[in-house]
Each structure stands twice: as C-alpha cells, then as structure tokens.
C-alpha positions in Angstrom: 13.5 0.7 -31.1 15.0 -1.6 -28.5 14.0 -0.9 -24.8 16.4 -2.0 -22.3 14.7 -3.3 -19.2 16.8 -3.5 -15.9 15.7 -6.2 -13.5 15.1 -5.9 -9.6 14.3 -9.4 -8.6 12.0 -10.4 -5.6 13.5 -11.2 -2.2 10.3 -13.3 -1.7 9.6 -15.4 -4.8 6.8 -18.1 -4.9 8.5 -21.5 -4.2 8.6 -24.0 -7.0 6.0 -26.2 -5.3 3.6 -23.4 -4.8 4.0 -22.2 -8.2 3.2 -25.7 -9.5 0.0 -26.0 -7.5 -1.0 -22.3 -8.7 -0.3 -23.4 -12.3 -2.6 -26.5 -11.9 -5.4 -24.2 -11.1 -4.8 -20.7 -11.6 -8.3 -19.0 -11.6 -8.6 -15.6 -12.6 -7.4 -12.7 -10.5 -6.5 -15.1 -7.6 -2.8 -15.1 -7.9 -0.3 -12.7 -9.1 3.1 -12.7 -10.5 6.4 -12.3 -8.4 7.1 -9.3 -10.6 5.7 -6.6 -12.8 6.9 -4.1 -15.5 6.8 -0.4 -15.2 7.4 1.7 -18.0 7.1 5.6 -18.5 5.4 7.1 -21.6 5.5 10.9 -22.5 4.8 12.7 -25.7 8.4 13.7 -26.3 10.0 10.4 -25.7 7.4 7.8 -26.2 8.0 4.8 -23.9 11.0 5.1 -22.0 12.6 4.0 -18.3 11.1 0.6 -18.4 12.2 -1.8 -15.5 11.2 -5.1 -14.1 10.5 -4.7 -10.2 9.2 -7.1 -7.4 5.3 -7.0 -7.4 3.9 -4.1 -5.0 2.1 -1.0 -4.6 2.3 1.5 -7.6 2.5 5.2 -7.0 -0.2 7.7 -8.0 -0.2 11.3 -8.3 -3.0 12.7 -6.2 -4.1 14.7 -9.2 -4.7 11.7 -11.3 -7.7 12.0 -13.5 -9.4 8.7 -12.2 -9.5 10.0 -8.7 -11.1 13.1 -9.6 -13.5 12.0 -12.5 -13.9 8.3 -11.8 -12.8 7.4 -15.1 -9.9 5.1 -15.9 -8.4 2.1 -17.8 -5.7 -0.2 -16.7 -4.7 -3.2 -18.4 -1.9 -5.4 -17.2 -0.8 -7.5 -20.1 0.0 -10.9 -18.8 3.3 -12.5 -20.1 4.5 -16.1 -19.2 8.0 -18.0 -19.6 7.4 -21.0 -21.8 9.3 -24.2 -21.1 12.0 -23.5 -24.1 12.8 -20.2 -22.1 10.7 -17.8 -24.7 8.3 -15.2 -23.3 4.5 -15.5 -24.4 1.8 -13.0 -23.8 -1.8 -13.8 -23.1 -4.2 -12.7 -25.6 -2.7 -9.0 -26.0 -5.0 -8.1 -28.7 -8.3 -9.4 -27.1 -7.4 -7.5 -23.8 -6.7 -4.2 -25.7 -9.9 -4.3 -27.7 -12.3 -3.0 -25.1 -10.1 -0.1 -24.3 -10.6 1.2 -27.7 -14.4 0.4 -28.4 -16.5 3.5 -28.7 -19.5 1.5 -27.3 -17.6 1.3 -23.9 -18.7 4.2 -21.3 -14.9 4.2 -20.4 -13.6 5.0 -24.0 -11.0 7.5 -23.0 -8.8 7.8 -25.8 -11.3 10.0 -28.0 -10.9 8.0 -31.3 -10.8 4.3 -32.6 -7.4 2.6 -32.3 -6.0 0.2 -35.0 -5.1 -2.8 -33.3 -2.6 -5.0 -34.6 -0.1 -8.1 -33.6 2.8 -6.1 -34.9 
C-alpha cells in the first residue's frame, strides 16, 4: 500500500540559525517541528487521508473517550531528515512498546500486540 501525503508548508518556519542552535542542545519536549503529519484510520479503510500540515492545534471531538474517562494514549512518532535527504525515525519500536504492555494502567488495546520493524 502506498499512501500519498500532500504537503502544506508552514508560513513561519524556524530560521536556519535557530534550527542549528536547537539541534546543538535539543532537550526533550522543549522544541517542536514546524510540521506534523495527520492520518485518519477507520476499520473499513485502514490508514487514509494522510497530510503534512503546519504544526498547530488538533481538532478533538467533544465525545472523545479520553475527555470522559481520562484514558488515552498519544504517541507522536519523531522523524528527521538526514544529511543525504533520507528520512529516519527515532526509536519507533521503543516508543510503541509501552502502548502494548499489559502492565501499564493505560493498556487500552485489550490484547498484546506484536511489534516489528517491518
């Protein structure tokens, strides 16, 4: 399956000088990218309607379970462009592992998941 991802670029990207300063000491949860990927998922269609958009607020339905029951999981996968132009993700398997652990109180999937790099 190939997923086309249309791009909508930020009107206010971080300057090259600011980006370089951030990369020298990025910290954790301190700086954010200029863009984010939004992808819809449904049982009938799976992943669809992917798009790269400027970083900003996300729309949430007021009936979202996490608002009513206080149980939710969000994992923002981090991806970086390498010097050669390729894209690398940062520890996707390690970031996903806690989402699937039956020992975690926020184990929302109901069953263990097989995690692989494919």
